[in-house]
DRENPA-3360 file (N, C-alpha, C; in nm, 2 decimals, always signed):
BEGIN
1 = MKIPVKIG = +0.09/-0.12/+0.00/+0.00/+0.00/+0.00/+0.09/+0.12/+0.00 ~ +0.06/+0.22/-0.09/+0.15/+0.33/-0.10/+0.07/+0.45/-0.05 ~ +0.15/+0.54/+0.02/+0.10/+0.66/+0.08/+0.18/+0.78/+0.02 ~ +0.13/+0.86/-0.07/+0.20/+0.96/-0.14/+0.21/+1.09/-0.04 ~ +0.32/+1.14/-0.03/+0.35/+1.27/+0.05/+0.44/+1.35/-0.02 ~ +0.45/+1.48/+0.03/+0.54/+1.58/-0.03/+0.67/+1.56/+0.04 ~ +0.78/+1.54/-0.04/+0.92/+1.52/+0.01/+1.01/+1.62/-0.05 ~ +1.09/+1.69/+0.04/+1.18/+1.79/+0.00/+1.30/+1.74/-0.08;
9 = KDGKLFGS = +1.39/+1.83/-0.13/+1.49/+1.80/-0.21/+1.60/+1.71/-0.12 ~ +1.59/+1.74/+0.00/+1.69/+1.67/+0.09/+1.64/+1.53/+0.14 ~ +1.52/+1.49/+0.08/+1.46/+1.36/+0.11/+1.38/+1.35/+0.24 ~ +1.36/+1.47/+0.31/+1.29/+1.47/+0.43/+1.13/+1.50/+0.39 ~ +1.05/+1.46/+0.47/+0.90/+1.48/+0.45/+0.86/+1.62/+0.49 ~ +0.77/+1.67/+0.42/+0.69/+1.80/+0.46/+0.58/+1.76/+0.55 ~ +0.58/+1.78/+0.67/+0.48/+1.72/+0.76/+0.51/+1.59/+0.81 ~ +0.41/+1.50/+0.85/+0.44/+1.38/+0.89/+0.33/+1.27/+0.84;
17 = VGGSDVAK = +0.36/+1.15/+0.86/+0.27/+1.04/+0.82/+0.22/+0.98/+0.96 ~ +0.09/+0.97/+0.98/+0.04/+0.91/+1.09/-0.08/+0.81/+1.07 ~ -0.13/+0.77/+1.18/-0.24/+0.67/+1.17/-0.35/+0.72/+1.08 ~ -0.38/+0.84/+1.07/-0.50/+0.90/+0.99/-0.46/+0.87/+0.84 ~ -0.33/+0.89/+0.81/-0.29/+0.86/+0.67/-0.30/+0.72/+0.63 ~ -0.26/+0.63/+0.72/-0.27/+0.49/+0.70/-0.42/+0.45/+0.69 ~ -0.50/+0.50/+0.78/-0.65/+0.47/+0.77/-0.71/+0.52/+0.64 ~ -0.67/+0.63/+0.60/-0.72/+0.69/+0.47/-0.68/+0.59/+0.35;
25 = ALKENHSL = -0.56/+0.55/+0.35/-0.51/+0.46/+0.24/-0.57/+0.33/+0.24 ~ -0.60/+0.27/+0.36/-0.67/+0.15/+0.37/-0.81/+0.16/+0.32 ~ -0.88/+0.28/+0.34/-1.01/+0.31/+0.29/-1.01/+0.31/+0.14 ~ -0.92/+0.39/+0.09/-0.92/+0.42/-0.06/-0.87/+0.30/-0.14 ~ -0.77/+0.22/-0.08/-0.71/+0.11/-0.16/-0.79/-0.02/-0.14 ~ -0.84/-0.04/-0.02/-0.89/-0.17/+0.01/-1.03/-0.17/+0.07 ~ -1.10/-0.05/+0.06/-1.24/-0.04/+0.12/-1.25/-0.09/+0.26 ~ -1.15/-0.06/+0.35/-1.15/-0.10/+0.50/-1.16/+0.02/+0.58;
33 = NVDKRKIS = -1.25/+0.01/+0.67/-1.27/+0.13/+0.76/-1.20/+0.09/+0.90 ~ -1.10/+0.16/+0.93/-1.01/+0.13/+1.04/-1.00/+0.27/+1.12 ~ -1.03/+0.27/+1.24/-1.02/+0.39/+1.33/-0.87/+0.42/+1.33 ~ -0.84/+0.55/+1.31/-0.70/+0.60/+1.31/-0.63/+0.57/+1.45 ~ -0.71/+0.58/+1.56/-0.66/+0.55/+1.69/-0.62/+0.41/+1.72 ~ -0.66/+0.32/+1.63/-0.63/+0.18/+1.64/-0.50/+0.14/+1.57 ~ -0.44/+0.25/+1.50/-0.31/+0.22/+1.42/-0.19/+0.28/+1.49 ~ -0.10/+0.20/+1.50/+0.03/+0.24/+1.56/+0.15/+0.22/+1.46;
41 = IQGNVTGA = +0.22/+0.33/+1.43/+0.33/+0.32/+1.34/+0.46/+0.28/+1.41 ~ +0.52/+0.18/+1.36/+0.65/+0.14/+1.43/+0.76/+0.22/+1.39 ~ +0.83/+0.29/+1.48/+0.95/+0.38/+1.43/+0.91/+0.51/+1.38 ~ +1.00/+0.58/+1.34/+0.98/+0.72/+1.29/+0.97/+0.71/+1.13 ~ +0.87/+0.77/+1.08/+0.86/+0.79/+0.92/+0.95/+0.92/+0.90 ~ +1.07/+0.90/+0.84/+1.15/+1.02/+0.81/+1.16/+1.05/+0.66 ~ +1.13/+0.97/+0.57/+1.13/+0.99/+0.43/+1.07/+0.88/+0.35 ~ +1.10/+0.87/+0.22/+1.04/+0.77/+0.14/+1.10/+0.63/+0.18;
49 = GIYDAVIK = +1.01/+0.53/+0.18/+1.07/+0.40/+0.22/+0.94/+0.31/+0.27 ~ +0.98/+0.19/+0.31/+0.87/+0.09/+0.36/+0.87/+0.10/+0.51 ~ +0.76/+0.11/+0.58/+0.75/+0.11/+0.72/+0.64/+0.00/+0.77 ~ +0.64/-0.01/+0.89/+0.55/-0.11/+0.96/+0.44/-0.04/+1.04 ~ +0.32/-0.08/+1.05/+0.22/-0.03/+1.13/+0.14/-0.15/+1.19 ~ +0.10/-0.13/+1.32/+0.02/-0.24/+1.39/-0.12/-0.18/+1.40 ~ -0.21/-0.27/+1.37/-0.35/-0.23/+1.38/-0.42/-0.32/+1.49 ~ -0.47/-0.26/+1.59/-0.54/-0.33/+1.70/-0.69/-0.35/+1.65;
57 = LHPEVTTK = -0.72/-0.48/+1.62/-0.86/-0.50/+1.57/-0.95/-0.53/+1.68 ~ -0.90/-0.58/+1.79/-0.97/-0.63/+1.90/-0.87/-0.62/+2.02 ~ -0.91/-0.62/+2.15/-0.82/-0.62/+2.26/-0.72/-0.73/+2.26 ~ -0.76/-0.84/+2.20/-0.66/-0.95/+2.19/-0.61/-0.99/+2.05 ~ -0.65/-0.90/+1.96/-0.62/-0.93/+1.81/-0.55/-0.81/+1.75 ~ -0.42/-0.83/+1.71/-0.35/-0.72/+1.63/-0.30/-0.79/+1.50 ~ -0.27/-0.70/+1.41/-0.21/-0.74/+1.29/-0.12/-0.64/+1.24 ~ -0.01/-0.69/+1.17/+0.10/-0.59/+1.13/+0.09/-0.58/+0.98;
65 = IKFEVVEG = +0.10/-0.45/+0.93/+0.09/-0.43/+0.78/+0.22/-0.34/+0.75 ~ +0.25/-0.35/+0.62/+0.36/-0.27/+0.56/+0.29/-0.17/+0.47 ~ +0.35/-0.04/+0.48/+0.31/+0.05/+0.39/+0.43/+0.13/+0.33 ~ +0.42/+0.19/+0.21/+0.53/+0.26/+0.14/+0.50/+0.40/+0.13 ~ +0.59/+0.49/+0.18/+0.58/+0.63/+0.16/+0.65/+0.66/+0.04 ~ +0.58/+0.72/-0.05/+0.63/+0.76/-0.19/+0.61/+0.92/-0.21 ~ +0.69/+0.97/-0.29/+0.68/+1.11/-0.32/+0.56/+1.13/-0.41 ~ +0.48/+1.23/-0.38/+0.35/+1.25/-0.46/+0.29/+1.37/-0.44;
% end
């Protein structure tokens, strides 16, 4: 799943990528409604690349997904 963001000439993001961006991409790409508060991004999103996020579906059920930050 790709998330397009503005990236400067030095490779750093303008702004940040958070749970709301992942939730929006899940809705647009896969028609899944996930509450942004249930999404936790692992590590810092510092530029273009592949990152991990954990989605808490139920108190005892979580899943890990990968998403790619691309210039867009």
